[in-house]
C-alpha positions in Angstrom: 101.7 112.5 106.7 100.9 109.2 107.4 103.5 106.5 106.5 104.0 103.0 106.7 107.4 101.8 107.0 108.0 100.1 102.9 106.4 103.2 102.2 109.5 105.3 103.9 112.0 103.2 102.8 110.9 103.3 99.5 110.5 106.9 98.8 113.8 107.9 101.1 116.2 105.1 101.8 116.6 101.8 103.7 119.5 103.7 105.2 116.6 106.5 106.2 114.0 104.5 107.5 116.1 102.3 109.6 117.8 105.6 111.1 114.6 107.0 112.1 112.6 103.3 113.2 113.5 103.9 116.8 112.8 107.3 117.2 111.1 108.9 120.3 107.1 110.4 119.2 107.8 114.0 119.7 111.5 114.6 119.3 113.5 115.7 117.0 116.4 113.4 115.0 118.5 114.5 112.9 120.1 115.1 110.5 119.0 111.9 109.1 120.8 111.1 105.0 118.5 110.4 102.3 118.5 109.9 99.0 117.6 113.9 99.0 119.8 115.0 101.1 119.8 115.6 105.3 117.0 115.9 107.1 115.2 116.4 110.4 112.4 114.2 111.2 109.9 114.1 113.6 108.2 111.1 114.5 104.3 113.0 115.6 102.1 109.1 116.8 102.9 105.7 115.6 100.2 103.3 114.9 100.3 99.4 115.0 100.0 98.1 110.9 96.1 97.2 110.4 96.0 93.5 108.5 92.7 93.8 106.7 90.3 90.7 106.6 89.7 89.2 103.3 86.3 90.0 103.5 87.4 93.9 103.4 90.1 93.4 100.4 87.9 90.3 98.6 86.3 92.4 95.7 90.4 94.0 94.9 91.9 90.6 95.1 89.0 89.4 92.4 89.6 92.5 90.6 93.2 92.4 90.9 93.2 88.0 89.9 91.0 88.6 86.7 93.3 91.8 85.7 95.9 88.9 86.2 94.6 86.5 83.6 93.4 89.1 81.3 96.9 89.9 81.2 98.3 86.2 80.7 95.9 85.7 78.0 97.2 88.9 75.9 100.7 87.9 76.4 100.1 84.7 75.3 97.7 85.8 72.2 100.9 88.0 71.2 103.5 85.7 71.4 101.2 83.5 69.4 101.2 86.0 66.8 104.8 86.5 66.8 105.4 83.0 65.1 103.5 84.5 62.1 106.0 86.9 61.4 109.0 87.6 61.0 110.9 90.8 62.8 113.6 92.8 60.4 115.0 95.7 63.3 116.0 98.5 60.2 119.9 98.7 61.6 120.3 95.3 59.9 118.4 96.4 56.8 121.2 99.2 56.5 124.0 97.3 56.9 126.3 96.1 54.2 126.8 92.1 53.8 130.4 90.9 55.7 
């Protein structure tokens, strides 16, 4: 399984990720506690992180920016609609007046 340190932290917790961060390649470490219990861990390989260039991610960035713009426009539209209506929650309708 290939995982970044962020993925390991997200899946198993920060303490687990810190405990295996300096583990030697090819050696077993553990038991290492995580949010799921205790594990025996063996790091099979380490690879330096790769940061792609803008040309490699340009299409994805453009898609995300467009989607974000659509989300903001949709939220503005919904907010403008809310101003035209009065919202009454059902539990307030059934309560006797004090």
